[in-house]
N, C-alpha and C positions, 0 to 999 in steps of 0.2 A: 842279376836282375831278372833273368828268365832261364829256363831250362829247355834246351833244344834237343829233340830226340832224333832228328834226321838231318841229313846234309843240307846246308843252305843252298847248294847248287841245284837241288831239286825244285826250288821255288822259281819256276819260270814266270815270265810276265804274262799271265793268263788270268782267267777268272778263278777266284778263290772264295771258298765258303768257310767262314770262321764262326765256330760256336764258342761262346763264353759262359762259363759257370762261375757266377760272381759270388764272392764271399766277403766278409768284413775286412780280412787282412790280405787275401790273395784272390787272383782270378785264374782259374784253369781254362786253357783254351786249346782248341784243335783246329787245324787248317786242312781242308780238303780241296782237291782240284776238281775240275768239271767232270771227271770220270769217276769220282768217288774215292780216289786214292788218298789216304792220309799222308800228307807230306810234311807235317810239322806239328809238334805239341810244345806248349810252353806254359810256364807259371809266372804271372806278373804280380807285383805288389799293387794293391788297390790304391794307387796314387795317380793323379792326372799326368804328372811329368813322365812317369815310367810308361804309362799306357801310350801316350802320344809319341814317345821316343821309339817304341816298338813299331807302331803302325806306320810311322814315317819311313821305316826301313823296308816295308813291304811294297811290292810292285804289282801292277795289274789291276783288274777290276775286283774290288773287295766287297763282299756281301757278308754282313755280320749280324748275329742274333744273340740275344740273351733273354732271360725270363723277366717278366714284370716283378718288381720287388722294391725294397727300400732304396736301392741305389739306381733304379731304372731311369728316373728323370735326369739325374746328374750325369750318368753315363751316356744317355741319349744326346744331351747337349754337347758333351765332350767329343763323341765319335761322329756325329752327323756330318760335320764338314770334312771328315777324313776318309769317308768310304762312299762307295757307289750306292749301296743299298743297306738299310738298317732296319731290322725287324725286332721290335720288342714283343715277345710272344706271350700268350696266355698260358700260365703253368697248369691251369685246370684242363687244358686241352692236350697236354703232352703226355698221353698215356704210355708212350714208349719209354719214357724216363723211369716209370715205376716198375718196369719189367726187368728181371734179372738182377745182377750185381749193381751196386750204386756207389759211385765216388765222383769227385770233381772231374777227374780225367775221363771217366766213362760218360758222364752227362755231357761234357763238352763235345765229345765225339758224336753222340746221338743228336745234339742240337745242330751240329754242322751238317749231319746227314739229312735231317728233317728240312733244314733250310735249302739244301741242294735239291731236294725233291719237291719243294714248295708245299710242304705239308703243315706249315705253322699257321696258327690263328693269331693275327697281330692284335696288339693293344694300341689304341690310338695315342700317339704323341705327335706334337708338332705345332699346335696353336699356341704361340707365345704371347699373343696380344691380350689374352685374358688370364695370364698366369697370376697376376696380383689378385684379381677377383676370385680366382679358383682357390688360392691359399686362404683368403679371407672367408670364403664359403666353407672350407674345411674346418677352419677355426670355429665359425659360428655353429656348424652342425655338431662338432665335438662338444661345445658348451651345452647345446640343447640336450644331447644324449647324457652328458654327465649330470646335468640338472635333474633330468627325469630319473636317473639312477638314485640320486640322493633322496629325492622325494619318495621313491618307492621304499627305500630303506627306512625312512622316517615312519611311514605308515606301517611297515612291517613290525616296528617296535611296539606300537600301540596294539596292533592286532595280536601280537604274541602274548600280550597281557589282557586279552579279551576286552579291550577298550574300543568301542565303535568309533570309527574315524572317517566316515563317508564324507564326500565333498572336499572342499579346498580350505576350510577354516583352519585346519591343522597347520597350514603353512604360513598363515598371516601373523605378522609380528604383534598385532594388537591382541591376539588370542593366545600368544605363546605361553605366557605365565600360567594361564588356566590349564592348558594342555599338559605342561610339564608337571603341574601339581597333581595330575592323575597318576603319575608314575611314583609309586611309593618306594621302590628299590633305588638306593643312591647310585649304584653303578649304572643302572639302566637310564636314570635321569641324566647322569653325566654324559652318557653315550648319545642321548637325544640332543643335549645341548651342543655337543660337538658337531652333530649333523646339521643343526640349525645354523651354526657358524659357517659350515661348508655351503649351505643353501644360500645364505646372504652373500657370500663371496662370489659364488657362481652366478647369481642373479645380476650382480653388478658387472661381472666380466661378460656375461651374455649381452647385456645392454650395450656395452662398449663395442663388442664384436658386431652387433647388429648395426650400430651407427656407422662403423667403418665399412661394413659390407654395402650398405645403401649409398654411402658417399662414393665408393668406387664404382658401383653399378651405374651411377649417373653419367659416367664417362662413355658408356656404351648405349648408343641411341636405340638399339633394338629393344631394350627393356621398356621403352615407352609404348611400343606396339604390342608387346607381350602382355602388358598390364591391361590392354583393352579386352582380353579374354576374361569372361566372368569367372570368378573364383581364383584368378591369378593376380595377386596383389604385388606390393613392392618387394617383399622378401622372396616370394616364389619366382617372380620375374628375374631377380638377381641370381637366384640359385639355378634357374634354368640355363642362363647364359654361362654360368660357371661350370655346370656339370656337362652340358652338351658341347660347349666351346664353339662349335661351328655346325650349322645344319647340313653342310655339304658332305659331311662324313657319312650321311645316310642317304642312299639313293632313293629309297621309298619309305613310306610310313611304316611298313612292316618291319623294316630293319630297326627303326626307332622303337617299335613295340618290343622287339626281341631284346634290345639293349636295356629297355626299361622294365623287363620282366613281365610284360603284358601279352606275350605271344603264347599260344597253345602249342604244346608238344604232342605230336601224334606218332603212333607206331603202327606199321603195317608191313607185310611181306607177301610175296607171291600174289601181287595184285593183278596179274594178267593170266589169262587162260585161253585155250583154244576151244572154240565151240563151232561145230559144223565146218571145221577147216579154216576158221577165221580167228584172228587174234582179237580178243575182247577183254575189256577191263572187268575184273571180278567184282561181284556185288557184295563181297565181304566187307563188313563194317570196319571203319578205321578206329583204332583204339586211341582214345585221348588220355594223355598222362598228366594233364594239368598244365599250369604255367611253367615256362622255362625257368630253371634254377640258376643258371649262370647269367647274372644281370647286375646292373648298377642299383644297389639297394636304396640309395638316397633318392635317385630319380624315380624309382617305383613308388616310394613313400610320398613323394611330392605329387605325382599324378593321382594317386589314390586319394590323398587328402583333398586335392582340388576337386575330384569327382564327388567325394562325400559332401563337401560344402555346396557344390553346385546342385546336388540333388535335393537340397532342402532350402536353398535360397531362391526366391522368385527371379525368373529371368529366362532367357532363351535356352540355356542348358538344362534348367529344370523342366521346361516344356518338352525338350528332347527326351529326358529321362522318363517323364510321365507317359510319353508316347510308346516308349519301349515296354513299360509295364503294361500298357493297354494291349499290346500285342501278345501278352502272355509270357513274357520273359521274366525269369526270376529276378528279384531285387539284386542279388549278388552279381549275376551276369549282366544286369542292366548297368550297375555301377562300373563293372569292368569295361563294358562297351562305351560308357561315358568317359572313362579314363583314356581309352584309346582315342576317342573323338577329340579330347583336349590335346593329346599328344600330336594327332594329325593336324589339328588347327595350328598348333605351335610351329610345326615344321613348315606348313604352307606359308604362314605369315612371315616367318623368318627368311625363307628362301626367296619369296616373291616380293617382300617388302610391302605387302598389302595391309589394309586395316581390317579389323574384325567386322564381319557382316552377318548379322543375325538372320537376315532373309535367306542367305545360302544355307544356313543350318536348318531352317524350317523346310526348305525344299528337299533337302536330303532326308529329313525325318519322314516327310510325306511319301 
């Protein structure tokens, strides 16, 4: 069931740090004590009964970590009641795992060491009340992306034969025969017919996913308040609850901005100097590297789409956007600022349970 590399007698009842390198068939694990000494290594079969049997035999305070991946949600629910601390870490932040030799055994050791030193960036797990809504949101977003992909492939066929296809007429059923008639090559026409079949099937599935998502979102009262925000309708409110899960995971609006890919990354060094015997901050300009790359792409797309809609739809958010433009801010930066404002409003309404107040927005813009 597992391979033990050290005497079991070395496992005293103290704090232990366990790194798990999870794979489809097996889990490589390493156990370290508080001093950083490797006291045990083992290989488990990736099955619930085997994992629980092993952890039930360990004593002391158990801290466990593994990387976010396909099995993360299942393993989190399985181990959470069994251990004192459980950290699902962000693999993009684990640069140490990329250095030197790589194997399941080595990675498990490195994860245990990083956990012991508190050097891991956690990925949020733990809000089970919105799990159904979250899965339905994933299904809906996947349908939307698949549908967009098929639509792009359809237009690519017509463009490859120098057939103009601007607009959306090419997708409508009432014009389909006319468009297919423009394709003279039998193989190309058959390929287009198959893509149309995929388009019809995905449109129906997307509609079903949309109805299920909205029905589940009605069970969460916060969606009513979020819909008060201009440009945040039924679907966006449901997706916000599904993607964010709880506002209390973000202490400030800046943390939500970073999670949503709306935070600016800066680079600087040697920012202090001594002048006339006193420590002063250097006047060297901070280098801005653009928006942060590590973020939730679906949430970023949601806030950007809401900001784009709000910038052209009459209302308090459009007024706020126009005031930004009047100050000389470029349209792209103004939309980014508007997206941040929508994110901040979302967090405030959700945390405090307040209603949207356009007068507060006007005073902030002034």
